[in-house]
N, CA, C and O atoms as a GROMACS GRO file, in nm:
protein
  400
    1MET      N    1   0.340   2.665   1.778
    1MET     CA    2   0.353   2.548   1.693
    1MET      C    3   0.416   2.437   1.777
    1MET      O    4   0.519   2.457   1.840
    2ASN      N    5   0.352   2.319   1.777
    2ASN     CA    6   0.411   2.210   1.854
    2ASN      C    7   0.501   2.126   1.764
    2ASN      O    8   0.513   2.152   1.645
    3ALA      N    9   0.562   2.026   1.822
    3ALA     CA   10   0.664   1.947   1.752
    3ALA      C   11   0.608   1.862   1.638
    3ALA      O   12   0.685   1.811   1.557
    4THR      N   13   0.478   1.846   1.631
    4THR     CA   14   0.421   1.763   1.524
    4THR      C   15   0.340   1.844   1.422
    4THR      O   16   0.268   1.786   1.341
    5THR      N   17   0.352   1.975   1.427
    5THR     CA   18   0.279   2.061   1.334
    5THR      C   19   0.360   2.082   1.207
    5THR      O   20   0.481   2.105   1.213
    6PHE      N   21   0.294   2.074   1.092
    6PHE     CA   22   0.361   2.097   0.963
    6PHE      C   23   0.404   2.243   0.950
    6PHE      O   24   0.346   2.331   1.012
    7SER      N   25   0.506   2.266   0.870
    7SER     CA   26   0.553   2.403   0.846
    7SER      C   27   0.448   2.485   0.771
    7SER      O   28   0.441   2.606   0.788
    8SER      N   29   0.368   2.419   0.691
    8SER     CA   30   0.253   2.482   0.624
    8SER      C   31   0.151   2.372   0.597
    8SER      O   32   0.188   2.255   0.580
    9PRO      N   33   0.024   2.408   0.593
    9PRO     CA   34  -0.080   2.305   0.576
    9PRO      C   35  -0.077   2.240   0.438
    9PRO      O   36  -0.026   2.295   0.340
   10VAL      N   37  -0.134   2.121   0.433
   10VAL     CA   38  -0.152   2.047   0.308
   10VAL      C   39  -0.303   2.035   0.289
   10VAL      O   40  -0.374   1.992   0.379
   11PHE      N   41  -0.350   2.072   0.170
   11PHE     CA   42  -0.493   2.067   0.140
   11PHE      C   43  -0.522   1.947   0.050
   11PHE      O   44  -0.458   1.928  -0.053
   12VAL      N   45  -0.619   1.865   0.093
   12VAL     CA   46  -0.656   1.745   0.018
   12VAL      C   47  -0.807   1.734   0.010
   12VAL      O   48  -0.880   1.784   0.096
   13LYS      N   49  -0.854   1.666  -0.095
   13LYS     CA   50  -0.996   1.636  -0.108
   13LYS      C   51  -1.022   1.503  -0.039
   13LYS      O   52  -0.946   1.407  -0.056
   14ASP      N   53  -1.129   1.497   0.039
   14ASP     CA   54  -1.165   1.368   0.096
   14ASP      C   55  -1.261   1.297   0.002
   14ASP      O   56  -1.285   1.347  -0.108
   15GLY      N   57  -1.314   1.186   0.040
   15GLY     CA   58  -1.401   1.108  -0.047
   15GLY      C   59  -1.527   1.180  -0.090
   15GLY      O   60  -1.588   1.143  -0.190
   16ASN      N   61  -1.567   1.284  -0.017
   16ASN     CA   62  -1.688   1.360  -0.049
   16ASN      C   63  -1.658   1.486  -0.128
   16ASN      O   64  -1.743   1.573  -0.142
   17CYS      N   65  -1.536   1.496  -0.179
   17CYS     CA   66  -1.490   1.614  -0.253
   17CYS      C   67  -1.487   1.740  -0.168
   17CYS      O   68  -1.492   1.851  -0.220
   18ILE      N   69  -1.480   1.723  -0.038
   18ILE     CA   70  -1.464   1.835   0.054
   18ILE      C   71  -1.314   1.853   0.075
   18ILE      O   72  -1.242   1.756   0.097
   19VAL      N   73  -1.268   1.977   0.069
   19VAL     CA   74  -1.126   2.005   0.089
   19VAL      C   75  -1.098   2.009   0.238
   19VAL      O   76  -1.163   2.081   0.313
   20ARG      N   77  -0.998   1.932   0.279
   20ARG     CA   78  -0.957   1.928   0.419
   20ARG      C   79  -0.817   1.986   0.431
   20ARG      O   80  -0.733   1.966   0.344
   21GLU      N   81  -0.794   2.057   0.539
   21GLU     CA   82  -0.664   2.115   0.569
   21GLU      C   83  -0.595   2.024   0.671
   21GLU      O   84  -0.643   2.007   0.782
   22ILE      N   85  -0.481   1.967   0.631
   22ILE     CA   86  -0.404   1.881   0.720
   22ILE      C   87  -0.286   1.962   0.770
   22ILE      O   88  -0.203   2.007   0.691
   23VAL      N   89  -0.278   1.982   0.901
   23VAL     CA   90  -0.176   2.071   0.957
   23VAL      C   91  -0.077   2.002   1.049
   23VAL      O   92   0.017   2.064   1.097
   24SER      N   93  -0.096   1.872   1.073
   24SER     CA   94  -0.010   1.805   1.169
   24SER      C   95   0.003   1.656   1.140
   24SER      O   96  -0.068   1.601   1.056
   25VAL      N   97   0.096   1.595   1.210
   25VAL     CA   98   0.114   1.450   1.198
   25VAL      C   99  -0.013   1.378   1.238
   25VAL      O  100  -0.056   1.284   1.170
   26ASP      N  101  -0.076   1.420   1.347
   26ASP     CA  102  -0.199   1.355   1.392
   26ASP      C  103  -0.311   1.368   1.289
   26ASP      O  104  -0.387   1.274   1.267
   27GLY      N  105  -0.320   1.484   1.226
   27GLY     CA  106  -0.420   1.502   1.121
   27GLY      C  107  -0.394   1.411   1.001
   27GLY      O  108  -0.488   1.356   0.943
   28ALA      N  109  -0.267   1.396   0.966
   28ALA     CA  110  -0.230   1.307   0.855
   28ALA      C  111  -0.262   1.162   0.891
   28ALA      O  112  -0.311   1.086   0.807
   29ILE      N  113  -0.233   1.123   1.015
   29ILE     CA  114  -0.265   0.986   1.059
   29ILE      C  115  -0.414   0.962   1.049
   29ILE      O  116  -0.457   0.861   0.994
   30ASP      N  117  -0.494   1.055   1.101
   30ASP     CA  118  -0.640   1.039   1.095
   30ASP      C  119  -0.688   1.023   0.952
   30ASP      O  120  -0.769   0.936   0.921
   31PHE      N  121  -0.637   1.110   0.862
   31PHE     CA  122  -0.679   1.104   0.722
   31PHE      C  123  -0.639   0.970   0.660
   31PHE      O  124  -0.720   0.906   0.592
   32LEU      N  125  -0.516   0.927   0.682
   32LEU     CA  126  -0.467   0.803   0.621
   32LEU      C  127  -0.536   0.680   0.677
   32LEU      O  128  -0.559   0.583   0.604
   33GLU      N  129  -0.571   0.682   0.806
   33GLU     CA  130  -0.642   0.568   0.865
   33GLU      C  131  -0.785   0.558   0.813
   33GLU      O  132  -0.842   0.449   0.811
   34GLN      N  133  -0.844   0.669   0.770
   34GLN     CA  134  -0.979   0.668   0.716
   34GLN      C  135  -0.982   0.636   0.567
   34GLN      O  136  -1.090   0.616   0.510
   35TRP      N  137  -0.866   0.632   0.503
   35TRP     CA  138  -0.859   0.606   0.360
   35TRP      C  139  -0.913   0.467   0.332
   35TRP      O  140  -0.880   0.373   0.404
   36PRO      N  141  -0.995   0.450   0.229
   36PRO     CA  142  -1.054   0.319   0.200
   36PRO      C  143  -0.947   0.212   0.176
   36PRO      O  144  -0.849   0.234   0.104
   37GLU      N  145  -0.968   0.098   0.237
   37GLU     CA  146  -0.871  -0.012   0.224
   37GLU      C  147  -0.851  -0.054   0.078
   37GLU      O  148  -0.741  -0.093   0.040
   38SER      N  149  -0.955  -0.045   0.000
   38SER     CA  150  -0.945  -0.085  -0.141
   38SER      C  151  -0.855   0.008  -0.221
   38SER      O  152  -0.809  -0.029  -0.330
   39ARG      N  153  -0.828   0.130  -0.170
   39ARG     CA  154  -0.744   0.226  -0.242
   39ARG      C  155  -0.605   0.239  -0.181
   39ARG      O  156  -0.525   0.320  -0.228
   40ARG      N  157  -0.576   0.161  -0.079
   40ARG     CA  158  -0.445   0.168  -0.014
   40ARG      C  159  -0.340   0.098  -0.101
   40ARG      O  160  -0.367  -0.003  -0.166
   41ASP      N  161  -0.219   0.155  -0.099
   41ASP     CA  162  -0.109   0.097  -0.175
   41ASP      C  163   0.021   0.119  -0.098
   41ASP      O  164   0.019   0.158   0.018
   42LEU      N  165   0.133   0.094  -0.162
   42LEU     CA  166   0.263   0.107  -0.097
   42LEU      C  167   0.291   0.250  -0.054
   42LEU      O  168   0.350   0.272   0.052
   43ILE      N  169   0.250   0.347  -0.133
   43ILE     CA  170   0.273   0.488  -0.097
   43ILE      C  171   0.189   0.524   0.026
   43ILE      O  172   0.237   0.595   0.114
   44HIS      N  173   0.067   0.477   0.032
   44HIS     CA  174  -0.017   0.498   0.151
   44HIS      C  175   0.050   0.436   0.273
   44HIS      O  176   0.061   0.501   0.377
   45GLU      N  177   0.094   0.314   0.260
   45GLU     CA  178   0.159   0.243   0.370
   45GLU      C  179   0.285   0.316   0.417
   45GLU      O  180   0.310   0.329   0.537
   46THR      N  181   0.364   0.364   0.323
   46THR     CA  182   0.488   0.436   0.355
   46THR      C  183   0.457   0.567   0.427
   46THR      O  184   0.524   0.601   0.525
   47ALA      N  185   0.358   0.640   0.378
   47ALA     CA  186   0.320   0.767   0.441
   47ALA      C  187   0.268   0.744   0.583
   47ALA      O  188   0.302   0.818   0.675
   48LEU      N  189   0.187   0.642   0.601
   48LEU     CA  190   0.134   0.612   0.733
   48LEU      C  191   0.244   0.570   0.830
   48LEU      O  192   0.244   0.611   0.946
   49LYS      N  193   0.339   0.490   0.782
   49LYS     CA  194   0.452   0.449   0.866
   49LYS      C  195   0.536   0.570   0.904
   49LYS      O  196   0.581   0.580   1.018
   50ALA      N  197   0.558   0.662   0.810
   50ALA     CA  198   0.634   0.785   0.840
   50ALA      C  199   0.561   0.865   0.947
   50ALA      O  200   0.625   0.922   1.036
   51CYS      N  201   0.429   0.871   0.940
   51CYS     CA  202   0.351   0.943   1.040
   51CYS      C  203   0.370   0.882   1.179
   51CYS      O  204   0.394   0.953   1.276
   52TYR      N  205   0.358   0.749   1.187
   52TYR     CA  206   0.376   0.683   1.316
   52TYR      C  207   0.517   0.703   1.369
   52TYR      O  208   0.536   0.725   1.489
   53ASP      N  209   0.616   0.696   1.280
   53ASP     CA  210   0.755   0.718   1.322
   53ASP      C  211   0.775   0.859   1.377
   53ASP      O  212   0.844   0.877   1.478
   54ALA      N  213   0.717   0.959   1.312
   54ALA     CA  214   0.729   1.098   1.360
   54ALA      C  215   0.654   1.116   1.491
   54ALA      O  216   0.701   1.185   1.582
   55HIS      N  217   0.539   1.053   1.500
   55HIS     CA  218   0.460   1.061   1.624
   55HIS      C  219   0.540   1.006   1.741
   55HIS      O  220   0.530   1.057   1.853
   56ASP      N  221   0.619   0.903   1.716
   56ASP     CA  222   0.702   0.841   1.821
   56ASP      C  223   0.838   0.907   1.835
   56ASP      O  224   0.919   0.866   1.919
   57GLY      N  225   0.864   1.010   1.753
   57GLY     CA  226   0.989   1.084   1.765
   57GLY      C  227   1.106   1.029   1.687
   57GLY      O  228   1.220   1.070   1.708
   58TYR      N  229   1.082   0.935   1.596
   58TYR     CA  230   1.190   0.872   1.519
   58TYR      C  231   1.214   0.934   1.382
   58TYR      O  232   1.312   0.900   1.315
   59ARG      N  233   1.128   1.024   1.340
   59ARG     CA  234   1.138   1.082   1.206
   59ARG      C  235   1.098   1.229   1.213
   59ARG      O  236   1.006   1.264   1.287
   60PRO      N  237   1.165   1.316   1.137
   60PRO     CA  238   1.127   1.458   1.140
   60PRO      C  239   0.990   1.482   1.075
   60PRO      O  240   0.950   1.411   0.983
   61VAL      N  241   0.922   1.583   1.124
   61VAL     CA  242   0.789   1.618   1.072
   61VAL      C  243   0.797   1.657   0.924
   61VAL      O  244   0.703   1.632   0.849
   62SER      N  245   0.908   1.718   0.883
   62SER     CA  246   0.922   1.758   0.742
   62SER      C  247   0.917   1.637   0.649
   62SER      O  248   0.864   1.647   0.538
   63VAL      N  249   0.969   1.525   0.693
   63VAL     CA  250   0.965   1.402   0.612
   63VAL      C  251   0.820   1.352   0.600
   63VAL      O  252   0.779   1.306   0.494
   64VAL      N  253   0.746   1.362   0.708
   64VAL     CA  254   0.606   1.320   0.706
   64VAL      C  255   0.526   1.406   0.609
   64VAL      O  256   0.446   1.355   0.531
   65ARG      N  257   0.548   1.536   0.615
   65ARG     CA  258   0.476   1.627   0.525
   65ARG      C  259   0.503   1.590   0.380
   65ARG      O  260   0.411   1.585   0.298
   66LYS      N  261   0.630   1.565   0.347
   66LYS     CA  262   0.666   1.527   0.209
   66LYS      C  263   0.603   1.394   0.172
   66LYS      O  264   0.553   1.378   0.060
   67ALA      N  265   0.603   1.297   0.263
   67ALA     CA  266   0.543   1.167   0.236
   67ALA      C  267   0.392   1.180   0.216
   67ALA      O  268   0.335   1.114   0.129
   68PHE      N  269   0.328   1.264   0.296
   68PHE     CA  270   0.184   1.284   0.283
   68PHE      C  271   0.150   1.351   0.151
   68PHE      O  272   0.052   1.315   0.085
   69ILE      N  273   0.231   1.448   0.111
   69ILE     CA  274   0.210   1.515  -0.018
   69ILE      C  275   0.228   1.415  -0.132
   69ILE      O  276   0.151   1.416  -0.228
   70SER      N  277   0.328   1.328  -0.123
   70SER     CA  278   0.348   1.225  -0.227
   70SER      C  279   0.227   1.134  -0.237
   70SER      O  280   0.182   1.101  -0.346
   71PHE      N  281   0.174   1.093  -0.121
   71PHE     CA  282   0.054   1.010  -0.119
   71PHE      C  283  -0.062   1.084  -0.186
   71PHE      O  284  -0.132   1.027  -0.270
   72ALA      N  285  -0.082   1.211  -0.148
   72ALA     CA  286  -0.194   1.288  -0.202
   72ALA      C  287  -0.182   1.308  -0.352
   72ALA      O  288  -0.282   1.302  -0.424
   73LYS      N  289  -0.061   1.332  -0.401
   73LYS     CA  290  -0.040   1.346  -0.546
   73LYS      C  291  -0.076   1.216  -0.616
   73LYS      O  292  -0.147   1.216  -0.716
   74ARG      N  293  -0.026   1.106  -0.564
   74ARG     CA  294  -0.051   0.974  -0.625
   74ARG      C  295  -0.201   0.941  -0.628
   74ARG      O  296  -0.251   0.882  -0.723
   75ALA      N  297  -0.270   0.981  -0.521
   75ALA     CA  298  -0.414   0.954  -0.511
   75ALA      C  299  -0.498   1.060  -0.584
   75ALA      O  300  -0.621   1.049  -0.588
   76CYS      N  301  -0.433   1.160  -0.642
   76CYS     CA  302  -0.501   1.268  -0.715
   76CYS      C  303  -0.599   1.345  -0.627
   76CYS      O  304  -0.708   1.381  -0.671
   77ILE      N  305  -0.558   1.370  -0.502
   77ILE     CA  306  -0.644   1.444  -0.410
   77ILE      C  307  -0.577   1.570  -0.358
   77ILE      O  308  -0.636   1.642  -0.277
   78LEU      N  309  -0.456   1.599  -0.402
   78LEU     CA  310  -0.384   1.716  -0.355
   78LEU      C  311  -0.445   1.842  -0.416
   78LEU      O  312  -0.466   1.848  -0.538
   79GLU      N  313  -0.474   1.940  -0.333
   79GLU     CA  314  -0.530   2.066  -0.379
   79GLU      C  315  -0.423   2.174  -0.372
   79GLU      O  316  -0.341   2.176  -0.280
   80ASP      N  317  -0.424   2.262  -0.469
   80ASP     CA  318  -0.331   2.374  -0.474
   80ASP      C  319  -0.371   2.476  -0.367
   80ASP      O  320  -0.484   2.525  -0.369
   81PRO      N  321  -0.280   2.508  -0.274
   81PRO     CA  322  -0.315   2.603  -0.167
   81PRO      C  323  -0.360   2.739  -0.220
   81PRO      O  324  -0.442   2.805  -0.157
   82THR      N  325  -0.307   2.783  -0.333
   82THR     CA  326  -0.345   2.914  -0.385
   82THR      C  327  -0.489   2.917  -0.433
   82THR      O  328  -0.550   3.024  -0.438
   83SER      N  329  -0.545   2.803  -0.468
   83SER     CA  330  -0.685   2.801  -0.510
   83SER      C  331  -0.779   2.779  -0.392
   83SER      O  332  -0.898   2.806  -0.403
   84VAL      N  333  -0.726   2.730  -0.280
   84VAL     CA  334  -0.809   2.704  -0.163
   84VAL      C  335  -0.807   2.821  -0.066
   84VAL      O  336  -0.912   2.862  -0.018
   85VAL      N  337  -0.691   2.874  -0.037
   85VAL     CA  338  -0.677   2.976   0.067
   85VAL      C  339  -0.759   3.101   0.040
   85VAL      O  340  -0.822   3.150   0.133
   86PRO      N  341  -0.763   3.156  -0.081
   86PRO     CA  342  -0.846   3.276  -0.102
   86PRO      C  343  -0.994   3.250  -0.071
   86PRO      O  344  -1.065   3.341  -0.029
   87TRP      N  345  -1.037   3.130  -0.091
   87TRP     CA  346  -1.175   3.095  -0.066
   87TRP      C  347  -1.207   3.094   0.083
   87TRP      O  348  -1.318   3.129   0.123
   88ILE      N  349  -1.111   3.053   0.165
   88ILE     CA  350  -1.136   3.044   0.309
   88ILE      C  351  -1.084   3.164   0.386
   88ILE      O  352  -1.108   3.175   0.506
   89ALA      N  353  -1.013   3.252   0.319
   89ALA     CA  354  -0.959   3.371   0.386
   89ALA      C  355  -1.072   3.465   0.424
   89ALA      O  356  -1.175   3.469   0.357
   90PRO      N  357  -1.052   3.542   0.532
   90PRO     CA  358  -1.156   3.637   0.573
   90PRO      C  359  -1.177   3.746   0.469
   90PRO      O  360  -1.085   3.780   0.394
   91SER      N  361  -1.295   3.798   0.466
   91SER     CA  362  -1.330   3.903   0.370
   91SER      C  363  -1.253   4.031   0.401
   91SER      O  364  -1.232   4.065   0.518
   92LYS      N  365  -1.211   4.102   0.296
   92LYS     CA  366  -1.141   4.229   0.314
   92LYS      C  367  -1.239   4.345   0.331
   92LYS      O  368  -1.199   4.454   0.372
   93SER      N  369  -1.364   4.322   0.299
   93SER     CA  370  -1.463   4.429   0.310
   93SER      C  371  -1.541   4.411   0.441
   93SER      O  372  -1.648   4.350   0.443
   94GLY      N  373  -1.487   4.464   0.545
   94GLY     CA  374  -1.552   4.452   0.676
   94GLY      C  375  -1.498   4.333   0.752
   94GLY      O  376  -1.449   4.238   0.692
   95GLY      N  377  -1.509   4.338   0.879
   95GLY     CA  378  -1.455   4.231   0.963
   95GLY      C  379  -1.560   4.141   1.020
   95GLY      O  380  -1.532   4.060   1.108
   96GLY      N  381  -1.683   4.154   0.970
   96GLY     CA  382  -1.789   4.068   1.022
   96GLY      C  383  -1.847   4.120   1.152
   96GLY      O  384  -1.927   4.053   1.215
   97THR      N  385  -1.806   4.241   1.193
   97THR     CA  386  -1.860   4.299   1.315
   97THR      C  387  -1.957   4.412   1.280
   97THR      O  388  -1.949   4.471   1.172
   98VAL      N  389  -2.044   4.440   1.369
   98VAL     CA  390  -2.143   4.544   1.350
   98VAL      C  391  -2.116   4.655   1.450
   98VAL      O  392  -2.103   4.628   1.570
   99ALA      N  393  -2.107   4.778   1.402
   99ALA     CA  394  -2.087   4.891   1.493
   99ALA      C  395  -2.218   4.918   1.566
   99ALA      O  396  -2.325   4.921   1.507
  100VAL      N  397  -2.207   4.938   1.697
  100VAL     CA  398  -2.326   4.962   1.778
  100VAL      C  399  -2.324   5.103   1.829
  100VAL      O  400  -2.416   5.144   1.900
   0.00000   0.00000   0.00000
């Protein structure tokens, strides 16, 4: 885990209703920079500033994660990890390998 990785991922829906896993400050920056300008507000601006501050070493990553979650809640795009993770977890019936 590097210095900009979240303690646990944040799952959000993008504009295409695809669930994205955000695991780091850089991932949060990319997501926030792609957010439509017409939907940006003070919470978006605050979250993005927190990301840049953490990227530059002025703010802890935990603060960025909380700010990003606040943004996602406000934008109604936050996904519950318990509903996403089982869907992307590997199958328990076999490992995807074939015995030869």
